[in-house]
N, CA, C and O atoms as a printed pandas DataFrame, in Angstrom:
     atom_number atom_name residue_name chain_id  residue_number  x_coord  y_coord  z_coord
0              1         N          MET        A               1 -112.499   63.733 -182.559
1              2        CA          MET        A               1 -112.510   64.450 -183.299
2              3         C          MET        A               1 -112.498   63.357 -184.481
3              4         O          MET        A               1 -111.842   62.317 -184.418
4              5         N          ASN        A               2 -113.580   63.855 -185.931
5              6        CA          ASN        A               2 -113.548   62.424 -186.614
6              7         C          ASN        A               2 -113.012   63.885 -187.751
7              8         O          ASN        A               2 -113.352   65.067 -187.785
8              9         N          PHE        A               3 -111.970   62.996 -188.625
9             10        CA          PHE        A               3 -111.515   63.359 -189.881
10            11         C          PHE        A               3 -112.062   62.872 -190.911
11            12         O          PHE        A               3 -112.680   61.815 -190.785
12            13         N          PRO        A               4 -111.988   63.429 -192.026
13            14        CA          PRO        A               4 -112.824   63.424 -193.364
14            15         C          PRO        A               4 -112.140   62.229 -194.055
15            16         O          PRO        A               4 -110.920   62.073 -194.107
16            17         N          ALA        A               5 -113.012   61.450 -194.548
17            18        CA          ALA        A               5 -112.148   60.589 -195.338
18            19         C          ALA        A               5 -111.072   60.720 -196.346
19            20         O          ALA        A               5 -110.300   59.783 -196.554
20            21         N          SER        A               6 -110.968   62.121 -197.137
21            22        CA          SER        A               6 -109.254   62.541 -197.553
22            23         C          SER        A               6 -108.448   63.069 -196.681
23            24         O          SER        A               6 -107.408   63.480 -197.196
24            25         N          ALA        A               7 -108.554   63.264 -195.198
25            26        CA          ALA        A               7 -107.406   63.754 -194.440
26            27         C          ALA        A               7 -106.159   62.269 -194.764
27            28         O          ALA        A               7 -106.278   61.063 -194.981
28            29         N          THR        A               8 -105.223   63.077 -194.655
29            30        CA          THR        A               8 -103.928   62.182 -194.272
30            31         C          THR        A               8 -104.373   61.304 -193.324
31            32         O          THR        A               8 -105.301   61.469 -192.533
32            33         N          PRO        A               9 -103.426   60.064 -193.492
33            34        CA          PRO        A               9 -102.713   59.208 -192.854
34            35         C          PRO        A               9 -101.407   59.399 -191.949
35            36         O          PRO        A               9 -101.114   58.739 -190.951
36            37         N          LEU        A              10 -100.840   60.232 -192.404
37            38        CA          LEU        A              10  -99.385   60.378 -191.511
38            39         C          LEU        A              10 -100.116   61.208 -190.250
39            40         O          LEU        A              10 -101.136   61.897 -190.242
40            41         N          LEU        A              11  -99.101   60.832 -189.112
41            42        CA          LEU        A              11  -98.655   60.657 -188.076
42            43         C          LEU        A              11  -98.105   62.473 -188.070
43            44         O          LEU        A              11  -97.475   62.881 -189.047
44            45         N          PRO        A              12  -98.372   63.276 -187.081
45            46        CA          PRO        A              12  -97.945   64.760 -187.502
46            47         C          PRO        A              12  -96.693   64.235 -186.023
47            48         O          PRO        A              12  -96.872   63.422 -185.116
48            49         N          PHE        A              13  -95.457   65.134 -186.348
49            50        CA          PHE        A              13  -94.902   65.385 -185.496
50            51         C          PHE        A              13  -94.315   66.785 -185.607
51            52         O          PHE        A              13  -94.157   67.398 -186.662
52            53         N          LYS        A              14  -93.957   67.293 -184.157
53            54        CA          LYS        A              14  -93.498   68.824 -184.193
54            55         C          LYS        A              14  -92.169   69.124 -185.051
55            56         O          LYS        A              14  -91.685   68.145 -185.620
56            57         N          PRO        A              15  -91.708   70.010 -185.165
57            58        CA          PRO        A              15  -90.175   70.168 -185.816
58            59         C          PRO        A              15  -88.831   69.746 -184.831
59            60         O          PRO        A              15  -88.717   70.169 -183.681
60            61         N          THR        A              16  -88.325   69.284 -185.166
61            62        CA          THR        A              16  -86.595   68.457 -184.633
62            63         C          THR        A              16  -86.281   70.091 -183.351
63            64         O          THR        A              16  -86.380   71.313 -183.461
64            65         N          GLU        A              17  -85.841   69.000 -182.127
65            66        CA          GLU        A              17  -85.194   70.067 -181.547
66            67         C          GLU        A              17  -84.030   69.596 -180.879
67            68         O          GLU        A              17  -84.190   68.504 -180.333
68            69         N          PRO        A              18  -82.849   70.135 -180.763
69            70        CA          PRO        A              18  -81.720   69.791 -180.600
70            71         C          PRO        A              18  -81.618   68.975 -179.238
71            72         O          PRO        A              18  -82.579   69.177 -178.496
72            73         N          ARG        A              19  -80.829   68.255 -178.841
73            74        CA          ARG        A              19  -80.441   67.918 -177.167
74            75         C          ARG        A              19  -79.268   67.777 -177.303
75            76         O          ARG        A              19  -78.827   67.704 -178.450
76            77         N          GLU        A              20  -78.291   67.684 -176.058
77            78        CA          GLU        A              20  -76.878   67.378 -175.961
78            79         C          GLU        A              20  -76.046   66.357 -176.855
79            80         O          GLU        A              20  -74.903   66.432 -177.304
80            81         N          TYR        A              21  -77.196   65.206 -176.971
81            82        CA          TYR        A              21  -76.708   63.890 -177.578
82            83         C          TYR        A              21  -76.909   63.857 -179.103
83            84         O          TYR        A              21  -76.318   63.022 -179.787
84            85         N          GLY        A              22  -77.836   64.865 -179.693
85            86        CA          GLY        A              22  -78.320   64.549 -180.824
86            87         C          GLY        A              22  -79.612   65.384 -181.086
87            88         O          GLY        A              22  -79.500   66.608 -181.028
88            89         N          SER        A              23  -80.819   64.839 -181.367
89            90        CA          SER        A              23  -81.967   65.545 -181.293
90            91         C          SER        A              23  -82.838   64.717 -181.328
91            92         O          SER        A              23  -82.667   63.498 -181.326
92            93         N          ILE        A              24  -84.219   65.500 -181.376
93            94        CA          ILE        A              24  -85.421   64.602 -181.169
94            95         C          ILE        A              24  -86.813   65.237 -181.827
95            96         O          ILE        A              24  -87.115   66.430 -181.781
96            97         N          ARG        A              25  -87.489   64.323 -182.364
97            98        CA          ARG        A              25  -88.717   64.837 -182.767
98            99         C          ARG        A              25  -89.579   64.184 -182.194
99           100         O          ARG        A              25  -89.727   62.965 -182.286
100          101         N          LEU        A              26  -90.537   65.299 -181.244
101          102        CA          LEU        A              26  -91.348   64.650 -180.822
102          103         C          LEU        A              26  -93.191   64.813 -181.466
103          104         O          LEU        A              26  -93.448   65.624 -182.355
104          105         N          PHE        A              27  -94.266   63.932 -180.853
105          106        CA          PHE        A              27  -95.431   63.570 -181.399
106          107         C          PHE        A              27  -96.184   65.542 -181.515
107          108         O          PHE        A              27  -95.974   66.398 -180.656
108          109         N          ASP        A              28  -96.882   65.716 -182.598
109          110        CA          ASP        A              28  -97.765   66.588 -182.273
110          111         C          ASP        A              28  -98.982   66.467 -181.442
111          112         O          ASP        A              28  -99.835   65.983 -182.187
112          113         N          SER        A              29  -99.349   66.611 -180.590
113          114        CA          SER        A              29 -100.628   65.968 -179.942
114          115         C          SER        A              29 -101.644   66.835 -180.040
115          116         O          SER        A              29 -102.694   66.529 -179.475
116          117         N          THR        A              30 -101.548   68.258 -180.867
117          118        CA          THR        A              30 -102.515   68.862 -181.005
118          119         C          THR        A              30 -103.388   69.019 -182.291
119          120         O          THR        A              30 -104.353   69.721 -182.593
120          121         N          SER        A              31 -102.177   67.479 -183.306
121          122        CA          SER        A              31 -102.605   67.260 -184.475
122          123         C          SER        A              31 -103.126   65.923 -184.588
123          124         O          SER        A              31 -103.567   65.543 -185.673
124          125         N          VAL        A              32 -103.119   64.976 -183.320
125          126        CA          VAL        A              32 -104.103   63.616 -183.553
126          127         C          VAL        A              32 -104.936   63.291 -182.954
127          128         O          VAL        A              32 -105.037   63.766 -181.822
128          129         N          PRO        A              33 -105.807   62.443 -183.376
129          130        CA          PRO        A              33 -107.380   61.628 -182.901
130          131         C          PRO        A              33 -107.173   61.842 -181.345
131          132         O          PRO        A              33 -106.007   61.582 -181.047
132          133         N          PRO        A              34 -107.764   62.146 -180.507
133          134        CA          PRO        A              34 -108.052   61.987 -179.166
134          135         C          PRO        A              34 -108.089   60.399 -178.778
135          136         O          PRO        A              34 -107.862   60.001 -177.636
136          137         N          SER        A              35 -108.463   59.388 -180.079
137          138        CA          SER        A              35 -108.641   57.950 -179.884
138          139         C          SER        A              35 -107.178   57.026 -180.113
139          140         O          SER        A              35 -106.988   55.811 -180.056
140          141         N          LEU        A              36 -106.065   58.405 -180.452
141          142        CA          LEU        A              36 -104.934   57.443 -180.383
142          143         C          LEU        A              36 -104.427   56.695 -178.998
143          144         O          LEU        A              36 -104.410   57.330 -177.944
144          145         N          PRO        A              37 -104.096   55.588 -179.047
145          146        CA          PRO        A              37 -103.457   55.193 -178.118
146          147         C          PRO        A              37 -102.638   55.366 -177.564
147          148         O          PRO        A              37 -102.705   55.378 -176.335
148          149         N          PHE        A              38 -101.284   55.618 -178.359
149          150        CA          PHE        A              38  -99.923   56.114 -177.715
150          151         C          PHE        A              38  -99.457   57.293 -177.885
151          152         O          PHE        A              38 -100.239   58.189 -178.204
152          153         N          SER        A              39  -98.498   57.480 -177.763
153          154        CA          SER        A              39  -98.033   58.716 -177.782
154          155         C          SER        A              39  -96.312   58.564 -178.575
155          156         O          SER        A              39  -95.598   57.667 -178.126
156          157         N          TYR        A              40  -95.870   59.259 -179.464
157          158        CA          TYR        A              40  -94.535   58.818 -179.992
158          159         C          TYR        A              40  -93.576   60.141 -180.367
159          160         O          TYR        A              40  -93.879   61.333 -180.407
160          161         N          SER        A              41  -91.828   59.217 -180.723
161          162        CA          SER        A              41  -91.222   60.294 -181.131
162          163         C          SER        A              41  -90.105   59.196 -181.424
163          164         O          SER        A              41  -89.914   58.001 -181.197
164          165         N          ARG        A              42  -89.204   60.720 -182.322
165          166        CA          ARG        A              42  -88.189   59.881 -183.071
166          167         C          ARG        A              42  -87.163   60.542 -182.844
167          168         O          ARG        A              42  -87.248   61.770 -182.817
168          169         N          PHE        A              43  -85.539   59.686 -182.553
169          170        CA          PHE        A              43  -84.897   60.673 -181.684
170          171         C          PHE        A              43  -83.490   59.730 -182.080
171          172         O          PHE        A              43  -83.308   58.517 -182.187
172          173         N          THR        A              44  -82.554   60.999 -182.246
173          174        CA          THR        A              44  -80.806   60.475 -182.911
174          175         C          THR        A              44  -80.018   60.726 -181.781
175          176         O          THR        A              44  -80.192   61.630 -180.964
176          177         N          VAL        A              45  -78.925   59.660 -181.784
177          178        CA          VAL        A              45  -78.039   60.005 -180.466
178          179         C          VAL        A              45  -76.816   60.015 -181.613
179          180         O          VAL        A              45  -76.724   59.124 -182.456
180          181         N          ASN        A              46  -75.928   61.100 -181.531
181          182        CA          ASN        A              46  -74.728   61.393 -182.511
182          183         C          ASN        A              46  -73.464   60.373 -182.052
183          184         O          ASN        A              46  -73.297   59.933 -180.915
184          185         N          PRO        A              47  -72.653   60.124 -183.181
185          186        CA          PRO        A              47  -71.783   59.057 -182.688
186          187         C          PRO        A              47  -70.937   59.695 -181.402
187          188         O          PRO        A              47  -70.472   60.821 -181.227
188          189         N          GLY        A              48  -70.936   58.698 -180.717
189          190        CA          GLY        A              48  -69.689   58.726 -179.369
190          191         C          GLY        A              48  -70.723   59.151 -178.512
191          192         O          GLY        A              48  -70.227   59.457 -177.427
192          193         N          GLN        A              49  -71.841   59.291 -178.526
193          194        CA          GLN        A              49  -72.956   60.385 -177.653
194          195         C          GLN        A              49  -73.655   59.131 -176.411
195          196         O          GLN        A              49  -73.177   58.001 -176.310
196          197         N          ILE        A              50  -74.622   59.540 -175.716
197          198        CA          ILE        A              50  -75.185   59.002 -174.725
198          199         C          ILE        A              50  -76.501   59.201 -174.457
199          200         O          ILE        A              50  -76.393   59.574 -173.289
200          201         N          SER        A              51  -77.798   59.228 -174.713
201          202        CA          SER        A              51  -78.986   59.632 -174.193
202          203         C          SER        A              51  -79.236   59.820 -173.167
203          204         O          SER        A              51  -78.418   59.403 -172.348
204          205         N          ARG        A              52  -80.394   60.488 -172.673
205          206        CA          ARG        A              52  -80.517   60.630 -171.333
206          207         C          ARG        A              52  -81.052   59.808 -170.438
207          208         O          ARG        A              52  -81.893   59.040 -170.905
208          209         N          LYS        A              53  -80.778   59.700 -169.004
209          210        CA          LYS        A              53  -81.138   58.312 -168.449
210          211         C          LYS        A              53  -83.158   58.403 -168.738
211          212         O          LYS        A              53  -83.831   59.420 -168.571
212          213         N          ASP        A              54  -83.588   57.293 -169.101
213          214        CA          ASP        A              54  -85.028   57.908 -168.891
214          215         C          ASP        A              54  -85.917   56.923 -167.613
215          216         O          ASP        A              54  -85.452   55.787 -167.711
216          217         N          GLN        A              55  -86.658   56.943 -166.839
217          218        CA          GLN        A              55  -87.617   56.385 -166.395
218          219         C          GLN        A              55  -89.080   56.959 -166.080
219          220         O          GLN        A              55  -89.273   58.174 -166.036
220          221         N          HIS        A              56  -89.960   56.150 -165.894
221          222        CA          HIS        A              56  -91.438   56.811 -166.545
222          223         C          HIS        A              56  -92.195   55.473 -165.872
223          224         O          HIS        A              56  -91.781   54.354 -165.568
224          225         N          GLU        A              57  -93.660   56.206 -165.777
225          226        CA          GLU        A              57  -94.795   55.414 -165.201
226          227         C          GLU        A              57  -95.323   54.128 -166.551
227          228         O          GLU        A              57  -95.780   52.993 -166.418
228          229         N          VAL        A              58  -95.049   54.824 -167.615
229          230        CA          VAL        A              58  -95.352   54.337 -169.129
230          231         C          VAL        A              58  -94.898   53.216 -169.508
231          232         O          VAL        A              58  -93.763   52.991 -169.087
232          233         N          LEU        A              59  -95.451   52.245 -170.287
233          234        CA          LEU        A              59  -95.009   51.095 -171.271
234          235         C          LEU        A              59  -93.840   52.212 -172.156
235          236         O          LEU        A              59  -93.735   53.435 -172.249
236          237         N          GLU        A              60  -93.252   51.285 -172.585
237          238        CA          GLU        A              60  -92.810   51.919 -173.956
238          239         C          GLU        A              60  -91.626   50.765 -175.065
239          240         O          GLU        A              60  -90.755   50.050 -174.572
240          241         N          VAL        A              61  -91.805   50.828 -175.989
241          242        CA          VAL        A              61  -90.869   50.179 -177.118
242          243         C          VAL        A              61  -89.950   50.923 -177.949
243          244         O          VAL        A              61  -90.542   51.785 -178.599
244          245         N          TRP        A              62  -88.852   50.887 -178.124
245          246        CA          TRP        A              62  -88.083   51.736 -178.877
246          247         C          TRP        A              62  -87.599   50.502 -180.312
247          248         O          TRP        A              62  -87.305   49.309 -180.229
248          249         N          VAL        A              63  -87.689   51.419 -181.543
249          250        CA          VAL        A              63  -87.485   50.534 -182.551
250          251         C          VAL        A              63  -86.195   51.206 -183.233
251          252         O          VAL        A              63  -86.131   52.358 -183.661
252          253         N          ILE        A              64  -85.258   50.308 -183.239
253          254        CA          ILE        A              64  -84.112   51.164 -183.798
254          255         C          ILE        A              64  -83.803   51.039 -185.434
255          256         O          ILE        A              64  -83.521   49.995 -186.023
256          257         N          LEU        A              65  -83.952   52.619 -186.124
257          258        CA          LEU        A              65  -84.115   52.505 -187.458
258          259         C          LEU        A              65  -82.446   52.576 -188.121
259          260         O          LEU        A              65  -82.339   52.449 -189.341
260          261         N          SER        A              66  -81.599   52.712 -187.558
261          262        CA          SER        A              66  -80.325   52.861 -188.188
262          263         C          SER        A              66  -79.458   53.036 -187.203
263          264         O          SER        A              66  -79.786   53.691 -186.213
264          265         N          GLY        A              67  -77.918   52.343 -187.352
265          266        CA          GLY        A              67  -77.005   52.497 -186.520
266          267         C          GLY        A              67  -76.900   51.728 -185.652
267          268         O          GLY        A              67  -77.883   50.998 -185.519
268          269         N          ASN        A              68  -75.697   51.498 -184.640
269          270        CA          ASN        A              68  -75.617   50.473 -183.867
270          271         C          ASN        A              68  -75.377   51.305 -182.243
271          272         O          ASN        A              68  -75.076   52.462 -181.951
272          273         N          GLY        A              69  -75.664   50.131 -181.460
273          274        CA          GLY        A              69  -75.176   50.991 -180.117
274          275         C          GLY        A              69  -75.440   49.606 -178.971
275          276         O          GLY        A              69  -75.693   48.428 -179.222
276          277         N          ARG        A              70  -75.304   50.143 -177.977
277          278        CA          ARG        A              70  -75.425   49.534 -176.271
278          279         C          ARG        A              70  -76.345   50.567 -175.593
279          280         O          ARG        A              70  -76.206   51.718 -175.180
280          281         N          LEU        A              71  -77.710   49.339 -175.677
281          282        CA          LEU        A              71  -78.781   49.606 -174.423
282          283         C          LEU        A              71  -78.569   49.296 -173.299
283          284         O          LEU        A              71  -78.390   48.118 -172.992
284          285         N          ILE        A              72  -78.536   50.393 -172.326
285          286        CA          ILE        A              72  -78.244   50.607 -171.008
286          287         C          ILE        A              72  -80.215   50.209 -170.140
287          288         O          ILE        A              72  -81.091   51.056 -169.962
288          289         N          TYR        A              73  -80.276   49.076 -169.886
289          290        CA          TYR        A              73  -81.482   48.899 -168.986
290          291         C          TYR        A              73  -81.667   48.167 -167.878
291          292         O          TYR        A              73  -81.229   47.028 -167.716
292          293         N          ASP        A              74  -82.423   48.904 -166.962
293          294        CA          ASP        A              74  -82.334   48.333 -165.918
294          295         C          ASP        A              74  -81.043   47.448 -164.803
295          296         O          ASP        A              74  -81.187   46.508 -164.021
296          297         N          GLY        A              75  -80.042   48.115 -165.120
297          298        CA          GLY        A              75  -78.872   47.790 -164.960
298          299         C          GLY        A              75  -77.936   46.471 -165.477
299          300         O          GLY        A              75  -76.889   46.059 -164.976
300          301         N          GLY        A              76  -78.631   45.984 -166.579
301          302        CA          GLY        A              76  -78.106   45.402 -168.021
302          303         C          GLY        A              76  -77.206   45.976 -168.991
303          304         O          GLY        A              76  -76.964   47.146 -168.698
304          305         N          GLU        A              77  -76.617   45.585 -170.042
305          306        CA          GLU        A              77  -76.556   46.383 -170.842
306          307         C          GLU        A              77  -76.387   45.329 -172.357
307          308         O          GLU        A              77  -75.781   44.258 -172.359
308          309         N          TYR        A              78  -77.010   45.886 -173.455
309          310        CA          TYR        A              78  -77.401   44.564 -174.253
310          311         C          TYR        A              78  -76.959   45.831 -175.607
311          312         O          TYR        A              78  -77.229   47.030 -175.660
312          313         N          ALA        A              79  -76.215   44.969 -176.553
313          314        CA          ALA        A              79  -76.078   45.319 -178.096
314          315         C          ALA        A              79  -77.293   45.637 -178.696
315          316         O          ALA        A              79  -78.356   45.104 -178.377
316          317         N          VAL        A              80  -77.163   46.523 -179.589
317          318        CA          VAL        A              80  -78.493   46.920 -180.749
318          319         C          VAL        A              80  -78.023   47.254 -181.514
319          320         O          VAL        A              80  -76.826   47.521 -181.411
320          321         N          LYS        A              81  -78.805   47.451 -182.887
321          322        CA          LYS        A              81  -78.437   47.222 -184.050
322          323         C          LYS        A              81  -80.024   47.645 -184.962
323          324         O          LYS        A              81  -81.202   47.595 -184.611
324          325         N          THR        A              82  -79.331   48.070 -186.282
325          326        CA          THR        A              82  -80.976   48.553 -187.280
326          327         C          THR        A              82  -81.703   47.189 -187.070
327          328         O          THR        A              82  -81.113   46.123 -186.893
328          329         N          GLY        A              83  -83.135   47.362 -187.114
329          330        CA          GLY        A              83  -84.308   46.720 -187.013
330          331         C          GLY        A              83  -84.878   46.092 -185.987
331          332         O          GLY        A              83  -85.982   45.548 -185.988
332          333         N          ASP        A              84  -83.827   46.201 -184.779
333          334        CA          ASP        A              84  -84.117   45.674 -183.592
334          335         C          ASP        A              84  -85.263   46.558 -182.817
335          336         O          ASP        A              84  -85.550   47.750 -182.924
336          337         N          ALA        A              85  -85.768   45.591 -182.056
337          338        CA          ALA        A              85  -86.832   46.183 -181.099
338          339         C          ALA        A              85  -87.001   45.994 -179.862
339          340         O          ALA        A              85  -86.934   44.822 -179.493
340          341         N          VAL        A              86  -87.215   46.838 -179.035
341          342        CA          VAL        A              86  -86.781   46.618 -177.127
342          343         C          VAL        A              86  -88.158   47.369 -176.882
343          344         O          VAL        A              86  -88.855   48.219 -177.436
344          345         N          GLN        A              87  -88.160   46.313 -175.361
345          346        CA          GLN        A              87  -89.252   46.815 -174.725
346          347         C          GLN        A              87  -88.721   47.726 -173.641
347          348         O          GLN        A              87  -87.501   47.841 -173.524
348          349         N          PHE        A              88  -89.826   48.610 -172.563
349          350        CA          PHE        A              88  -89.356   48.769 -171.225
350          351         C          PHE        A              88  -90.121   48.795 -170.460
351          352         O          PHE        A              88  -91.065   49.480 -170.852
352          353         N          GLU        A              89  -90.302   48.320 -169.297
353          354        CA          GLU        A              89  -91.536   48.049 -168.214
354          355         C          GLU        A              89  -91.775   49.272 -167.434
355          356         O          GLU        A              89  -90.846   50.071 -167.547
356          357         N          THR        A              90  -92.703   49.648 -166.705
357          358        CA          THR        A              90  -92.897   50.881 -166.145
358          359         C          THR        A              90  -91.601   51.064 -164.960
359          360         O          THR        A              90  -91.124   50.105 -164.354
360          361         N          LEU        A              91  -91.306   52.017 -164.841
361          362        CA          LEU        A              91  -90.347   52.731 -163.843
362          363         C          LEU        A              91  -89.043   51.983 -163.863
363          364         O          LEU        A              91  -88.525   51.652 -162.797
364          365         N          ARG        A              92  -88.452   51.682 -165.089
365          366        CA          ARG        A              92  -87.216   50.793 -165.326
366          367         C          ARG        A              92  -86.159   51.887 -165.786
367          368         O          ARG        A              92  -86.200   51.795 -167.013
368          369         N          VAL        A              93  -85.373   52.725 -165.513
369          370        CA          VAL        A              93  -84.384   52.988 -166.006
370          371         C          VAL        A              93  -83.664   52.649 -167.666
371          372         O          VAL        A              93  -83.351   51.490 -167.938
372          373         N          HIS        A              94  -83.554   53.246 -168.206
373          374        CA          HIS        A              94  -82.731   53.099 -169.875
374          375         C          HIS        A              94  -82.357   53.844 -170.278
375          376         O          HIS        A              94  -82.761   54.931 -169.864
376          377         N          GLN        A              95  -81.017   53.832 -171.692
377          378        CA          GLN        A              95  -80.751   55.098 -172.162
378          379         C          GLN        A              95  -79.980   54.118 -172.855
379          380         O          GLN        A              95  -79.876   52.935 -172.532
380          381         N          ILE        A              96  -79.321   54.818 -174.057
381          382        CA          ILE        A              96  -79.079   53.980 -175.593
382          383         C          ILE        A              96  -77.303   54.864 -175.333
383          384         O          ILE        A              96  -77.293   55.886 -174.646
384          385         N          VAL        A              97  -76.281   54.465 -175.794
385          386        CA          VAL        A              97  -75.252   54.742 -176.234
386          387         C          VAL        A              97  -74.788   54.275 -177.977
387          388         O          VAL        A              97  -74.683   53.143 -178.451
388          389         N          ASN        A              98  -74.589   55.556 -178.609
389          390        CA          ASN        A              98  -74.254   55.598 -179.639
390          391         C          ASN        A              98  -72.644   54.945 -179.680
391          392         O          ASN        A              98  -71.906   55.710 -179.060
392          393         N          GLU        A              99  -71.999   53.923 -180.153
393          394        CA          GLU        A              99  -70.632   53.334 -180.022
394          395         C          GLU        A              99  -70.282   53.272 -181.402
395          396         O          GLU        A              99  -69.199   52.695 -181.500
396          397         N          SER        A             100  -70.743   53.626 -182.531
397          398        CA          SER        A             100  -70.625   53.640 -184.315
398          399         C          SER        A             100  -70.022   55.036 -184.359
399          400         O          SER        A             100  -70.028   55.912 -183.495
400          401         N          SER        A             101  -69.509   55.026 -185.566
401          402        CA          SER        A             101  -69.081   56.601 -186.160
402          403         C          SER        A             101  -70.282   57.069 -186.862
403          404         O          SER        A             101  -70.023   58.041 -187.572
404          405         N          GLU        A             102  -71.847   56.597 -186.910
405          406        CA          GLU        A             102  -73.001   57.024 -187.947
406          407         C          GLU        A             102  -74.151   57.128 -186.228
407          408         O          GLU        A             102  -74.163   56.619 -185.107
408          409         N          ASP        A             103  -75.094   58.307 -187.186
409          410        CA          ASP        A             103  -75.783   58.335 -186.493
410          411         C          ASP        A             103  -76.801   57.316 -185.934
411          412         O          ASP        A             103  -77.375   56.659 -186.803
412          413         N          LEU        A             104  -77.153   57.043 -184.589
413          414        CA          LEU        A             104  -78.088   56.203 -184.221
414          415         C          LEU        A             104  -79.734   56.767 -184.148
415          416         O          LEU        A             104  -79.941   57.844 -183.588
416          417         N          THR        A             105  -80.774   56.062 -184.683
417          418        CA          THR        A             105  -82.110   56.783 -185.036
418          419         C          THR        A             105  -82.761   55.964 -184.315
419          420         O          THR        A             105  -82.569   54.753 -184.427
420          421         N          VAL        A             106  -83.591   56.446 -183.499
421          422        CA          VAL        A             106  -84.478   55.180 -182.957
422          423         C          VAL        A             106  -85.803   55.442 -182.540
423          424         O          VAL        A             106  -85.888   56.275 -181.637
424          425         N          PHE        A             107  -87.276   54.762 -183.119
425          426        CA          PHE        A             107  -88.246   55.613 -182.780
426          427         C          PHE        A             107  -88.816   55.083 -181.923
427          428         O          PHE        A             107  -88.684   53.866 -181.793
428          429         N          SER        A             108  -89.749   55.920 -180.936
429          430        CA          SER        A             108  -90.276   55.254 -179.560
430          431         C          SER        A             108  -91.801   55.736 -179.578
431          432         O          SER        A             108  -92.241   56.801 -180.011
432          433         N          PHE        A             109  -92.528   54.610 -178.961
433          434        CA          PHE        A             109  -93.854   55.166 -179.100
434          435         C          PHE        A             109  -94.219   54.322 -177.148
435          436         O          PHE        A             109  -93.678   53.270 -176.806
436          437         N          TRP        A             110  -95.072   55.019 -176.338
437          438        CA          TRP        A             110  -95.365   54.677 -175.468
438          439         C          TRP        A             110  -97.145   55.014 -175.043
439          440         O          TRP        A             110  -97.843   55.779 -175.709
440          441         N          TRP        A             111  -97.640   54.244 -173.789
441          442        CA          TRP        A             111  -98.747   54.168 -173.485
442          443         C          TRP        A             111  -98.523   53.842 -171.820
443          444         O          TRP        A             111  -97.447   53.634 -171.258
444          445         N          LYS        A             112  -99.800   53.864 -171.257
445          446        CA          LYS        A             112 -100.342   53.944 -169.850
446          447         C          LYS        A             112 -100.701   52.067 -170.108
447          448         O          LYS        A             112 -101.090   51.532 -171.146
448          449         N          ARG        A             113 -100.387   51.394 -168.712
449          450        CA          ARG        A             113 -100.885   50.410 -168.952
450          451         C          ARG        A             113 -102.145   50.526 -168.496
451          452         O          ARG        A             113 -102.450   51.368 -167.651
452          453         N          GLU        A             114 -103.119   49.554 -169.098
453          454        CA          GLU        A             114 -104.277   49.815 -168.332
454          455         C          GLU        A             114 -104.956   49.120 -167.277
455          456         O          GLU        A             114 -105.975   49.598 -166.780
């Protein structure tokens, strides 16, 4: 799919969806150029909540946009805060706990290893 030079460079999101831990906005794959080599989302974990355990065959990076908490990854626990970036290898269990009084917001992107 070729976009005209005047097309917006902004990447599209689907509407926000509620989750038991907060909310998520997934990428809108129907509006993304097929050459985009990754998928993405943005999710929020409310104060005192924990995200779902996640494990998959893709590589993934999280960037902590706001808040702080505790990352649980492959049997270890790590403090994370605004501005941190973390990476996950394939098939490693990961989730995040919001231990603060403000929302913890994460931008995630993932791709298959070539």
